[in-house]
C-alpha positions in Angstrom: 169.5 -0.7 -5.0 168.9 -2.0 -8.5 167.6 0.4 -11.1 164.9 -1.0 -13.4 163.5 0.3 -16.7 159.8 -0.7 -17.1 158.4 -0.3 -20.6 154.7 -0.6 -21.1 152.2 1.5 -23.2 149.5 1.3 -20.6 149.7 4.1 -18.0 148.0 2.1 -15.3 150.4 -0.8 -15.7 153.4 1.5 -15.5 152.0 3.1 -12.4 151.3 -0.3 -10.8 154.7 -1.7 -11.6 156.4 1.5 -10.4 154.6 1.5 -7.1 155.0 -2.3 -6.5 158.6 -2.5 -7.5 159.6 0.7 -5.6 158.0 -0.9 -2.5 160.4 -3.8 -3.1 163.3 -1.4 -2.9 164.1 -0.8 -6.6 164.7 2.5 -8.3 162.1 2.4 -11.1 162.0 4.4 -14.3 159.2 4.0 -16.7 158.8 4.5 -20.5 155.5 4.5 -22.5 157.1 3.5 -25.8 160.1 1.9 -27.4 161.3 5.3 -28.5 161.1 6.7 -25.0 162.8 3.6 -23.7 165.7 4.0 -26.2 166.2 7.6 -25.1 166.3 6.6 -21.5 168.8 3.8 -22.3 171.0 6.3 -23.9 171.0 8.7 -21.0 170.8 6.4 -17.9 172.3 3.1 -16.7 169.9 0.3 -15.7 170.4 -3.0 -14.0 167.4 -4.7 -15.7 164.6 -3.9 -18.1 161.0 -5.2 -18.0 159.4 -5.0 -21.4 155.8 -5.5 -22.6 155.7 -7.2 -26.0 152.7 -5.3 -27.4 153.8 -1.7 -27.6 152.5 1.1 -29.9 154.6 1.6 -33.1 157.3 -1.0 -32.2 157.0 -4.4 -30.6 158.8 -5.2 -27.3 160.6 -8.0 -29.3 162.1 -5.4 -31.6 163.2 -3.4 -28.6 164.6 -6.5 -27.0 166.7 -7.2 -30.1 168.0 -3.6 -30.1 168.9 -3.9 -26.4 170.7 -7.2 -26.9 172.6 -5.7 -29.8 173.5 -2.4 -28.1 173.6 -3.3 -24.4 174.6 -6.9 -24.2 175.0 -6.8 -20.5 171.5 -5.5 -19.7 169.2 -8.4 -18.7 165.6 -8.2 -20.0 162.4 -9.7 -18.7 159.5 -9.9 -21.1 156.2 -9.3 -19.3 153.2 -9.8 -21.5 149.5 -10.8 -21.4 150.2 -13.2 -24.2 151.8 -16.6 -23.3 152.1 -17.6 -27.0 155.3 -15.5 -27.4 157.2 -17.8 -25.1 157.7 -20.1 -28.1 159.0 -17.2 -30.4 162.7 -17.7 -30.9 163.2 -13.9 -30.6 161.7 -14.0 -27.1 164.5 -16.4 -26.1 166.9 -13.5 -26.1 165.3 -12.3 -22.8 166.6 -13.6 -19.5 163.0 -14.1 -18.3 159.4 -14.3 -19.4 156.4 -13.6 -17.3 152.7 -13.6 -18.2 151.0 -10.5 -16.8 148.8 -11.0 -13.8 147.1 -9.0 -11.1 149.5 -10.9 -8.8 152.8 -9.2 -9.1 154.7 -12.0 -7.2 155.8 -13.9 -10.2 157.4 -10.8 -11.8 159.0 -9.8 -8.5 160.4 -13.3 -8.1 161.7 -13.3 -11.7 163.4 -9.9 -11.2 165.1 -11.2 -8.0 166.2 -14.4 -9.8 167.7 -12.5 -12.8 169.5 -9.9 -10.7 170.9 -12.6 -8.4 172.1 -14.6 -11.4 173.8 -11.5 -12.8 175.4 -10.7 -9.5 176.7 -14.3 -9.2 178.1 -14.1 -12.7 179.8 -10.8 -12.0 181.3 -12.1 -8.8 182.6 -15.2 -10.5 184.2 -13.1 -13.3 186.1 -11.0 -10.8 
C-alpha cells in the first residue's frame, strides 16, 4: 500500500482527499501547511506527495522546490484550482499536475500513473 502525503490548507479538501484516496487503498497523511508538511517529511516516509499551490505562508511551488532538493526520490503531483501554473517552469519539477475538480478521477488516475512509473523505474534499476 502506497503512503501519500496530501498538503492543502482547506480542511474540507484534506478530508475529501483523505477519504477518497483511502477508499482507493492508499495510506493517507494530511498536512495543512508547508511547515506541517516539512515536519511530516522529516519524521515519516512517503511514496508520493500531492501539493496544493496556494498555501498560507508558503506556496506549494516553494515546498515543491524544497522537496526536490531534499527528497529527490519523492514524486510530487501539484493539485490546484489554477491551471495557469502549468506554464510556470517551477511547476515542471513535479511529476504531475492536476486542476482541482469535484471529480476525483483525474487525480486518482494521475497518482496511479506516477506510482506505476516509479515502480517500473525501480524495477529496471534493480
